[in-house]
N, C-alpha and C positions, 0 to 999 in steps of 0.2 A: 579270348581267356578259356579255358578247360576246367572243368568244375569234375571232380572224382566221384564216383557212382555210390549211392548212397548217404551223401551228408547233405544236411540242410543247414541254412544260417540265416540270421536275423538280427537287426540291430532298432532299438526304441528310443524315444526318451524318456526317462523315469523320472525328472526332475531334479538328479543330482546337480547337472547343468542346468543354466537359464535356460536355453534354446536348443542347443546342439545334441544329437544320439548320445546316450551315455551307456545302454547296458547292451551287451550283445550274448550269442548264443551259437554255439555251432552242434550241432545233434547228429548221432550216426545210426543207421535204421539197426545195424548189428553191433556187439564188442568190438572194442579195437582193441590192436596190441599199440602200446604206448610207450615213448620214452620222453625224457626232460632235461632238460641243461638248466641250470638255477643260476642266479648270482652269487660273486665269490665274496659279497659284502656280508661282513661277520652280523651286520645289523640286518636280518631280512623281516620282510612283512609277511603278517599271517597267511596270506594266501601261498606264497612260498613254502613254507613250513608244513603248510596243509598238503598239497600237492604234492611234496618230495614222500612225506608219509603214505599218501595214496599209491602211488606211482610204486614204492617198495612192496605194499602190500596186494597192490591188483592190478599189474602191467599190461595182464592181456584183459582185461574186462570194463573197458573205458569205452562211456557211451556219448558224451556231453562235456563244454567245457562253457563255462558262464561268466562273463567279464564285465566288469564296472569300470568304467574311466573318470576321472572328477576327483577321486577321492581312491589314497592308494592302501588301506587299511596296515599301514606301517608305524609301527612304534604307538601302539594301540593296546599294547598288554592281553590279559586272559580275556577281554571283551573281544577283541580285535580277534582272537581264535574263534569265539564261540559264534561272532559273525561270519566268519569264513565259512563255518561250518553250516550256519543258518542258510546262507546263499547255496551252498551243496544241496541241502534238505529240501528247499523250496523248488529249487529246479529238477530235482531228482521226483519229488511228488507231481510236480505238473507233468514232467515228460514219461512218468511212470515206469522208471528205473530206480535200480538201487542206487542208494546213496555213496557206496564206495564207488560207482562207475563215473561218478560226475568231479570235474575238475575247476576249480575257481582260480581268479584271475583277477586283480585290480592295481589302475595306476591312476596317480593323482597327488595330490596335495598330501603330506606327510603328516601324522598326529592328529589324524581327526578320525573320528570313529563314523562308519557307515550308517546312514540312514536307512534303516531296515523295511521302515514300514513301505517306503518309497521305493525300495529295491526289491521288495517283495510281490508288490504291484508288477512292477514292471516286468517280473518274471513271468507272472501269468500271462500279460499282454504278449510278451515278446512270444512263448510257447505257440499261440492262436496263430503267430504270422510268420512262421518257418518257412521258408525258400529255398531256393536252388540258387539263387542270386546273393553272393557272398559281397556285393559293394556294400549294405546296410550295417554288416559287421563291421567291415574295413571303416566304416566312419563312426561308430559306435567306441570303437576302441581310441580313438585319437584324443591328445590334449593339445599341445602346443602344433600338433604338427598340422601343416597347411595343405596337404595331400593325403589321401589315402594310398596305401600301398598295399598292392596285389603281384603277382605274378605265379604263370602256370606253364607246366611242361608236359609234355609228352612221350613216352618210349616204350617199345615194343621188348617185351622179354618172352621167350619162349612163345612167340606166337600172341601171346596177349596186348592188347595195348592198355598201357597201367598209365594214370594221371597224378599227377602234384600238384596240388596249388597251395601256394602261402601267401599268409595275411599279416602283416605288420605294423608297428606303430613303433614311432620313435623321432625325436626330434632334438631333445635336450638330455642332460645328464648320462650323454652315452662318451664311454670309453671303455679299449680294451677290457676282456673277461666282463663283458655285453653292461648294459648300464639300464635307464629305464628306456627298456626297449620290450617290447613283448612281439612273439611271433609264432605264428600258429597253422602249421602244416598238415593237412589230410592228403591223403593218397588213398587208392583203393587197392594197392598191391598187399598182397599176402606176404608177409615178411616175420621171421622168428624174432623174438624179442631181444635175443644177443645182436643179431643182426642189425636191427634198428637201433639200438643204442649205438653199437659202433660208430653204423653210419652217420648218427647224427653228430655225435662226438667230432670226429673228424671233419665234417662239413662247418660245425660252429668253430673250431679252430681257427679254421682260414676264411670265414666270411665275418659273424657279428663279433668275434675275437680281436677282428682287424681293423676295426673301425674307431672312430675318434671326432668326438665334434667340441666337448668341452674337458674333458679329463675328471668328470665325475663318474664314478659307479656305484649305481640305484641299489636301492634297498627292495626292488619289484620283478629286475627282468627274469625272463623265462623265454625258454623255446621250447613248442611242445609238439611233436609230431605224433599224428594219430593213423594208424594203418587198420582199414576193415577188413581187405580180404575181396571184396566184391570182384574184383577186376576177373579173378579166376585164376590165376596162377599157382603153379607149385609154390609151398613156401621158398621164400627166398634164405637162403642161408649165407653164416659169414665165408666171405673169401670165394666167393662164385662169379662167374661170370655175370649172373643176375643179381647179383652183390651190387658189383662196380658199376652196372648199367642204372640200378636204380639210384646209386651215390649219386651218380654223377647228374640224374634229375634233380634231386632233391639239394645238391650244391650249387646247380644253376640257380634255382628257384632263391636260396638262403644268399648267393651272392648278389643277385640283382636287388632284393629286399635291402642287404645291408648297405650297397650303394644308394639305394633311395632314399634310406635315412639319413646319411652324411649329407645329399645333397639337399633335404629337407631339413637340415641344421639350422636350431634357432639364429635368423639372423643371418645366416650364412647367403654368399653371393655367389660361391665359386667351390667345386667340389675337387680336391687335391688328391692324387694318385699317387702313391709313395710306392717305387719299384727298386728292389733291392737284389742286385745279380751278382753270381761270382763271389759269393760270398763263402767263408770259410767251412762252415755248416749250417742246417738249417735253422737251428735255434740262435744262431749270432745273425740269421737274417731276418729271421722274424721280431727278434728284441730290437734291431735297429730300427727294421720299418716302421713298426711300433712308436718306437720313441720321436722318430721326424714326424710320423703323422698326427700326433699327442701335443708337441712343443706347441706352446702360445707365442714364440718369437717365429717360429715358422709361419703359422698361423697369421698372424698380422703381417707379415713380412707378404705375404700372396695376397694379401685383401690390399696392401698397400701396392702390389706390383712394383715390390722392389727384389730385385736379384740378390739378395742377401746370404750368398752361399754359406757364409762361414754360419749363418744359424742351422743349417742344415748338418754339416759336420760337426757340430758342436752337439746336436743332439744326439747322432750316431755315438762319439765319444762316452756318453753319459748311460749311455742306452745299458749299459751292463756287458755288452760283448766285448771280448777279446778280438783284436785285430792291427795289423799294421796301416796306421795312419798314413803314411806315405806313398801309399797305392792306390790312394782313390781318386775316381773321376767324377764327376758330378756334371750333369746335364737337366737343364730345364726344357721340356716338349710341351705343346698344345696344338691345334687347328692351324696355329698362326707360324708353325716351324718348331726347331729344335736350335738349342746354343749350348755348347761348353762353356762351364763356369771356373770350372776348376779340373786340375790333371796332376797325378800325383799328390794330393795332398796340400797343393798349393794353387793359388789363384792366377788365372791366365788373361790375357787382353781380351776383352769381348764387346760387343757392340751395345750399349746399355739401351739405347732406344729399340733393338730390335727385343733384347731381355724383356722390355716393358710390354712390348706388344705382345710377347708370346703369355705372360703373367696375366694378359687382360683377358684370355677365353675364362668362358665361365668352367672349363676342365682344364685342369693343371696337370703336367705328371713332372713329377721330380725322380729321375734315375739317377741311381749311385752303383757306380760300377766298382767293384771291389777289389778285382783282379788277384783275387786269394784263394780261390776253389772254384766250385759248382753250384753252391745251395742258392737258392733264389725264396724271395718273400713278397707279397704286395700287401698294403695297406690303403685305406682310406682315410682321408679328414676332410676338412674343409676350413673355410677361411673366418678367422672372429672380426666379430664387427661390434661397433657401436649397438647395434638392434641387439645384439645378445643380451647386452647389458641392460637394457630397456626392457627387454622380454622378461628377463628373471630378477629384475628389481622390483617387481609390481605382480610377480606371481600368483602370489597369494590373495591378491587383495581384485 
């Protein structure tokens, strides 16, 4: 794991949760250029609203992000906004930085006010324990996650070694256009505000916005990227070679983290990758891939290791894309092999035992060849199991 220059991290237990870490901070030695992508849900949590305003006013001077887990600070009215600002104020005071340089984030139960005394005491403790190790921070932002989610990449730009590190959380309420997922990306690259915004949006569209666990889009999701410039490279501008090199590193971090989120889906036993190729256009390919990955009927078929290919074709049909259904070929793939189950929109004879063996693997790929163009898209999902119901049936208690 590579850690960018100038960043430190911490995670502590401030007693929002009974036992596990529940408060984390990321801190940069110098101001960062920052960009964010936020939930499309009309109901936005206080931290989302707060950060959108801060990034609008001060995108070139961010120093820190403070995050709590266990309580979402969503649907909490004016007091929720006051508490979001108090989080930033306390962190700014303890870190000795301006309040407008601090972003905040929360994840957990909706409709509950933050216990500010506990949270503020936790911030005091956290600031004293900042280090170069990002693992405690990754632990602190988990809710129903069973594993921490970290990935890093390195890239050479103009002879300078640039590091990108991503830390994410997410397990449930995951649906295209993000969900209860948080992702924080730090890099020591020097990059313009416009370039950073653009590469983040492009990457999010093809990573976090192409995953699904349960079809629910949350109130709190966000992806934040901080670039502090300590790698010493010339400022990266839009559409340059450096831009695309940095994009590839950021996107690989986001792609890996997105797949980790799906793999850790609540109650999940299998990862499902959906590949749509030779589509009429990119938008159609994306719509179809997302519809298949989001289909509860497809998810339950994958869980049951049932090659019920009609559910896949049906999901493509209601995706909103326009296409000729009489040209579709469909395949199931995994480490156990590959099998064609439909051709030209109709079923073909196939070995049910072989299909079940393919679907019994932990990672299953669904390949839909549309034979109607050259566009391609990929989405990720997971199976839907009884365990998902058990986890979410007692989430608040």
